[in-house]
C-alpha positions in Angstrom: 26.7 78.8 27.8 26.7 78.1 31.6 30.8 76.8 33.1 30.3 73.8 34.0 32.9 72.5 37.5 33.4 69.9 39.9 34.0 69.8 43.7 36.6 68.9 45.4 35.3 65.7 47.0 34.5 65.1 43.4 37.9 65.6 42.1 39.7 63.5 44.4 36.8 60.6 43.1 38.3 60.4 40.1 42.0 60.4 41.0 41.1 57.2 43.0 38.7 55.3 40.6 39.9 52.7 38.0 40.8 54.0 34.6 37.7 52.1 32.9 34.9 53.7 35.8 37.0 56.8 35.2 36.2 57.0 31.4 32.9 55.7 31.8 32.1 58.7 34.9 33.9 61.0 32.3 31.3 60.2 29.2 28.7 60.8 31.6 29.7 63.9 33.5 30.1 65.7 29.7 27.3 64.6 28.7 25.7 66.4 31.5 25.8 70.4 30.0 24.1 68.6 26.5 21.2 66.9 28.4 20.9 70.8 30.6 20.8 72.2 27.2 18.1 69.8 25.4 16.2 69.7 28.3 15.1 73.5 27.7 14.7 73.3 23.8 11.7 71.7 22.1 11.3 67.5 21.5 12.0 67.2 17.9 9.9 65.4 15.8 10.1 61.5 16.1 11.8 59.6 12.5 9.4 57.9 10.6 9.9 54.3 10.5 9.2 52.3 7.5 6.2 49.1 8.1 7.2 46.8 5.3 4.8 46.2 2.8 2.8 42.6 3.7 4.3 39.3 2.0 2.3 37.2 0.5 0.2 34.6 1.7 1.5 30.8 1.6 0.1 28.5 -0.6 -0.9 24.7 0.4 -1.0 22.2 -1.8 -2.9 19.2 -1.0 -1.8 15.7 -2.0 -4.1 12.5 -1.3 -3.2 9.1 -1.1 -5.0 6.0 -1.5 -4.7 2.9 -0.8 -7.3 0.2 -1.6 -7.2 -2.8 0.5 -7.0 -6.2 -1.0 -5.5 -9.6 -0.1 -2.5 -10.4 -1.7 -0.9 -13.9 -1.8 2.3 -15.0 1.1 5.3 -13.7 -0.3 7.9 -16.9 -1.0 10.6 -15.9 1.2 10.0 -14.5 4.6 12.3 -11.5 3.2 9.6 -10.6 0.6 7.5 -9.1 3.4 5.9 -6.1 2.2 5.6 -3.5 5.0 2.3 -1.6 5.7 2.8 1.5 4.3 4.1 0.7 1.2 4.3 3.5 -1.4 3.1 6.4 1.3 6.5 5.9 2.7 7.1 6.6 -1.0 5.7 9.7 -1.6 5.8 11.0 2.9 9.2 11.7 1.1 8.2 13.1 -2.2 6.5 15.7 0.1 9.5 16.2 2.0 11.2 17.3 -1.1 8.4 18.8 -2.4 8.9 21.2 0.8 12.6 21.7 0.7 12.2 23.6 -2.7 8.6 25.3 -1.9 9.8 27.0 1.6 11.5 29.4 -0.9 8.4 29.7 -2.9 6.7 30.2 -0.6 4.6 27.2 -1.0 3.7 23.7 1.2 2.5 20.7 0.3 0.9 18.7 2.6 0.0 14.9 2.3 -3.3 13.2 3.4 -4.1 9.1 2.5 -7.5 6.9 3.1 -7.0 2.9 3.2 -10.2 1.2 2.9 -12.4 -0.5 0.1 -13.1 1.6 -3.2 -16.9 2.5 -1.9 -14.6 4.7 1.2 -11.6 5.4 -0.8 -14.4 7.1 -3.5 -16.6 8.8 -0.6 -13.5 9.9 1.1 -11.8 11.1 -1.7 -14.7 13.5 -2.7 -14.9 14.7 0.2 -11.4 15.8 0.6 -11.8 17.3 -2.7 -13.8 19.7 -2.2 -11.6 20.6 1.3 -9.2 21.4 -1.6 -7.2 17.9 -1.9 -6.5 18.1 -6.0 -3.9 15.7 -6.4 -3.8 12.1 -5.7 -2.1 9.0 -5.5 -3.7 5.8 -6.3 -3.1 2.5 -5.3 -5.7 0.4 -6.2 -6.6 -2.7 -8.4 -8.2 -1.6 -12.3 -11.3 -2.2 -12.0 -11.3 -0.2 -8.7 -8.9 2.2 -9.9 -11.6 3.0 -13.1 -14.6 2.8 -10.5 -12.9 5.7 -8.4 -11.7 7.5 -11.8 -15.2 8.2 -13.2 -16.3 9.1 -10.3 -14.0 11.7 -10.0 -14.4 12.7 -13.4 -16.3 16.1 -13.2 -14.4 16.8 -10.5 -11.0 19.0 -10.0 -8.9 15.7 -9.6 -5.2 14.6 -11.2 -4.9 10.6 -10.3 -1.8 9.3 -10.6 -1.9 5.7 -10.8 1.3 3.9 -8.7 -0.2 1.1 -8.0 -1.0 -1.4 -11.3 0.7 -2.5 -14.3 -2.1 -3.3 -16.8 -1.1 -2.4 -19.8 -5.6 -1.4 -20.8 -5.6 1.3 -18.2 -3.7 2.7 -20.7 -4.9 1.6 -23.9 -8.7 0.6 -24.3 -9.8 1.6 -20.9 -7.6 5.1 -20.5 -8.7 7.8 -18.7 -8.2 11.6 -19.2 -7.9 11.8 -15.3 -5.1 9.6 -14.7 -1.7 9.3 -15.2 0.5 6.7 -14.5 4.3 6.5 -13.0 4.1 2.2 -12.3 5.0 1.2 -15.2 3.2 -1.3 -17.4 3.7 -5.0 -18.0 4.7 -4.3 -22.3 7.8 -1.8 -21.0 8.9 -4.6 -18.5 9.0 -6.8 -20.7 10.4 -4.5 -23.6 13.1 -3.5 -21.0 14.7 -7.0 -20.2 13.9 -8.5 -23.6 16.4 -5.2 -24.8 18.9 -6.5 -22.5 18.7 -10.4 -23.9 18.6 -9.4 -27.2 22.1 -7.3 -26.8 23.2 -10.6 -24.9 23.1 -12.4 -27.5 20.3 -14.6 -25.7 17.4 -14.7 -27.8 15.9 -18.0 -27.1 13.6 -18.4 -24.2 12.0 -21.4 -22.2 8.5 -19.3 -21.2 7.1 -20.6 -17.4 4.1 -18.9 -17.1 2.1 -19.0 -13.5 -1.1 -19.4 -13.5 -3.2 -16.8 -12.5 -5.1 -14.0 -14.8 -2.1 -11.1 -13.9 0.7 -14.3 -15.2 -1.3 -14.8 -18.1 -0.9 -10.8 -18.9 2.9 -10.4 -18.8 3.5 -13.5 -20.5 1.6 -11.8 -23.4 4.0 -8.8 -22.6 6.7 -10.8 -23.3 5.0 -12.8 -26.5 4.6 -9.1 -28.0 8.2 -8.1 -26.6 10.0 -10.8 -28.3 8.3 -10.6 -31.6 9.4 -6.2 -30.9 13.1 -7.3 -30.6 13.9 -10.4 -32.7 13.7 -12.9 -29.9 12.3 -16.5 -29.8 10.5 -18.5 -27.1 11.5 -22.4 -28.0 9.0 -23.3 -25.9 6.6 -22.6 -23.7 5.2 -24.1 -20.4 2.6 -23.6 -18.0 3.5 -24.1 -13.9 1.4 -25.7 -11.2 1.8 -24.1 -7.6 2.1 -27.0 -5.5 2.0 -24.5 -1.9 2.0 -27.3 0.3 5.9 -27.3 -0.1 6.1 -24.3 1.1 6.3 -24.3 4.5 6.4 -27.8 5.2 9.8 -29.8 6.4 11.5 -31.7 3.4 9.4 -29.9 0.5 12.6 -28.4 -0.1 13.9 -32.0 -1.2 10.7 -32.6 -3.5 11.2 -28.9 -5.3 15.2 -29.6 -5.6 13.7 -32.9 -7.7 10.5 -31.7 -9.5 12.4 -28.9 -10.8 15.4 -30.5 -12.9 12.3 -32.9 -14.3 9.7 -30.1 -15.0 13.0 -29.0 -17.8 14.1 -32.0 -18.7 12.7 -32.7 -22.3 13.1 -28.7 -23.8 15.0 -27.1 -26.7 18.3 -26.0 -26.4 18.0 -22.8 -24.9 19.7 -19.4 -23.7 17.5 -18.6 -20.9 14.5 -19.6 -18.6 12.2 -17.0 -18.5 9.6 -17.6 -15.1 6.4 -15.2 -15.7 4.9 -14.6 -11.8 4.4 -11.6 -10.7 3.1 -12.6 -7.5 6.5 -13.4 -6.9 4.9 -17.2 -5.8 7.1 -19.5 -7.1 9.3 -17.7 -9.2 12.4 -18.7 -7.0 12.3 -21.8 -7.1 14.1 -22.4 -10.1 17.5 -20.6 -9.5 19.8 -22.7 -9.6 17.8 -26.3 -9.6 17.2 -25.7 -13.4 18.1 -29.3 -15.9 20.7 -27.5 -17.4 23.1 -24.3 -16.0 21.1 -21.4 -17.9 20.3 -18.1 -15.9 16.8 -17.6 -14.8 15.0 -14.1 -15.7 12.0 -12.4 -15.6 10.0 -13.2 -12.1 13.2 -13.7 -10.3 16.9 -13.6 -11.2 16.9 -11.3 -13.7 14.3 -8.8 -13.1 13.2 -6.0 -14.7 11.6 -3.0 -12.9 11.4 1.0 -11.7 14.0 1.4 -9.3 16.4 -1.0 -7.3 17.7 -1.0 -3.7 21.5 -0.8 -4.5 21.8 1.9 -7.3 24.3 4.4 -7.1 24.3 6.0 -10.1 22.9 9.3 -11.0 22.5 10.7 -7.6 20.7 7.4 -6.5 23.2 7.1 -2.9 22.0 10.2 -0.9 18.7 9.5 -2.8 18.1 6.3 -1.0 19.8 7.2 2.3 17.1 10.0 2.6 14.4 6.9 2.2 15.9 4.7 5.3 16.6 7.7 7.3 12.5 8.7 6.4 11.4 4.8 6.8 14.2 2.3 8.3 14.1 0.2 5.1 14.6 0.0 1.9 12.8 1.8 -1.1 11.2 -0.6 -3.2 9.3 0.0 -6.8 5.8 1.1 -5.3 7.6 3.8 -3.1 9.5 5.2 -6.2 6.5 5.3 -8.6 4.7 7.4 -5.7 7.8 9.4 -5.1 8.1 10.6 -8.5 4.2 11.0 -8.5 4.7 13.4 -5.5 7.4 15.4 -7.4 6.0 15.6 -10.4 3.6 18.2 -8.5 6.2 19.6 -6.8 7.9 20.3 -10.1 5.3 21.3 -12.3 4.2 23.9 -8.2 8.1 25.4 -8.4 8.6 26.0 -12.1 4.5 27.6 -12.6 4.8 29.4 -8.9 1.3 28.9 -8.4 -1.7 26.5 -6.8 -4.1 26.7 -9.4 -4.8 23.3 -10.4 -5.6 23.7 -13.9 -2.7 25.4 -14.6 -0.6 23.1 -12.5 -2.5 20.0 -14.5 -2.3 21.4 -17.7 1.1 21.8 -17.7 1.6 18.2 -16.7 0.6 16.8 -19.4 2.1 19.1 -21.9 5.2 18.4 -23.6 7.1 20.9 -22.0 6.9 19.0 -18.7 10.3 16.8 -17.2 11.1 16.3 -13.6 14.4 14.8 -12.5 13.6 11.3 -10.9 17.3 9.8 -10.4 18.2 7.8 -13.6 20.5 9.9 -15.6 17.4 11.9 -17.8 14.4 13.6 -17.4 11.4 12.1 -17.7 7.9 13.1 -18.8 4.3 12.2 -19.5 3.6 10.3 -22.7 1.1 12.7 -24.5 -1.2 9.8 -25.9 -1.9 7.4 -22.6 -0.5 9.8 -19.5 2.5 7.1 -18.9 5.3 8.1 -17.4 8.1 7.7 -19.9 11.5 6.7 -18.0 14.7 4.6 -17.9 14.1 1.4 -16.0 16.7 -1.5 -14.5 17.1 -4.1 -15.1 18.9 -5.9 -11.8 19.6 -9.6 -10.0 18.6 -9.5 -6.4 21.1 -7.8 -4.3 22.9 -5.5 -7.3 22.2 -3.0 -10.7 23.5 -4.7 -14.0 22.6 -2.4 -16.5 19.6 0.0 -17.3 17.0 -0.5 -20.1 16.5 1.2 -23.0 20.2 0.1 -24.4 23.2 1.1 -26.6 21.4 0.5 -30.6 18.0 0.1 -29.8 16.8 3.4 -31.8 13.4 5.3 -31.7 12.0 9.2 -33.4 12.0 10.9 -30.9 13.4 9.4 -27.9 14.5 6.5 -27.3 12.7 5.8 -24.1 9.8 5.4 -26.4 11.2 2.1 -27.2 10.0 1.0 -24.0 6.5 0.0 -24.1 3.2 1.5 -26.4 4.4 3.8 -29.3 1.6 6.1 -30.0 1.5 4.7 -33.2 -0.4 1.4 -31.3 -2.1 3.0 -29.0 -5.6 2.9 -28.3 -6.3 5.3 -25.6 -8.8 7.6 -27.3 -8.7 9.9 -23.9 -5.6 12.0 -24.7 -5.8 14.0 -27.6 -2.0 14.9 -27.8 
C-alpha cells in the first residue's frame, strides 16, 4: 500500500485553518489513497434500479346538465328573483364532491351544460352521449322531458329529472331511462299533511289558483287529506289580479280584498294556499279574516331543502355551496346535487366507469346515497323516484321533517310520502 505524506507548506496550512475547513480538507486527503487505488481497479457493475409498474389510467365520468329555456311568472317578491344558474350550481357542487372522493380512486368527473329549447337539447345531448356523457340531469317541462327521454331511449344514457314534480312522469307516463330526484306533488302534500295532522290541525280552507299546475297540486292535497284523515271544509278558487302587484296603493286593495275573501268560511284550523308558481300566495300572510296560519305555498311550506338547515352536517354543506356560488341553495340546486352525488357514489362503490354497471347499481335495492337528511336515501324500484325525508319550514327557519312520528310503513317510513308500490301505475320498471 502506498504511504501518503504531506509537505511542510501543507502542514503549515493545516495548523492555521479553521476547524471546519480543516475537517473537510482532512476528509478529502483521507479519501485520496482510496481514490488512487480505485483508479487501478475495474469499475463495478451498475446496480439495477427497479422501474415502477405503470399506474392505471384514470377514468373520466362525464355528466351533462340540460336546461330548457322557458318563460316563468315574475315572482311576487323581489327577494325571490331566480338565478341564471339555478340547478346548475347544485350540479357543480356535486361534481366537486365527486372529484374529492374520485381522486383517491383514480376517477374524475366533468360537467357539461346545455341550454335551449327541447329540440336543440335533443340534438346536443345526442352528440354528447356519443362522446361519452352517459348521465344526464334534466330541468325541463313534463312534455319536453318525455320527448327528450323517448329520443334517447335506445342510447346509453340515464336521465335524472330535477326540474319537475309531475306525478304522471313517475306513473302513467314513466320512462325506464328517467329517474327523479325532484319530489312529486304527492310527496310534498303528504309531508305537509303529516305535520298538520300531527299538530291536530286537520280542518283546512283550501284556496286554489287558476293555473293547471295549481289544479294538480290541489289534487295532491285532496288525496293527502283523505289518506291521513284531514278535512277540507271549503275550497275557494282565487283569481289573480296582477294589476295590484307593482301599483302604488295596490297593497291597500289587497289588504281589503283578502279578509273579505275569507270572511264567511266555515270554522278551520289553517288556510291552505295552493299556488305552485308563487304568484299570489304571500298575499294571504297576516291578512286573513280571523287569525289562522297560512300553509302550503306560503307560510309553512314543504320542500326538498331549506337554506337554514343546520342538522346532519347541513351547516358545512350550506357554507360550501355559498362559497362556490355566493348565494343560498334552492330546492332545484339540492335536487341536482343529489343526482350528481348518486352518480359519484355509484362510481366509487363499483370503482368503474362502465355505464351499464353504474346504471344497474343505481336502480338496485342495494344502492344508497347520503344526502344531509339524517338517513340514507335511495330510489324506488317501481317508478325511479328518490325516497327521502322532506322539510317543513317557514321562510327563514326549518320547522320539522316528514315522515312524522307515528306514521308507519311495512317496509320504509319514507314510502309514506307519495305514491306507494301497490298504487303505482308505472309499467316501465320491473322491481
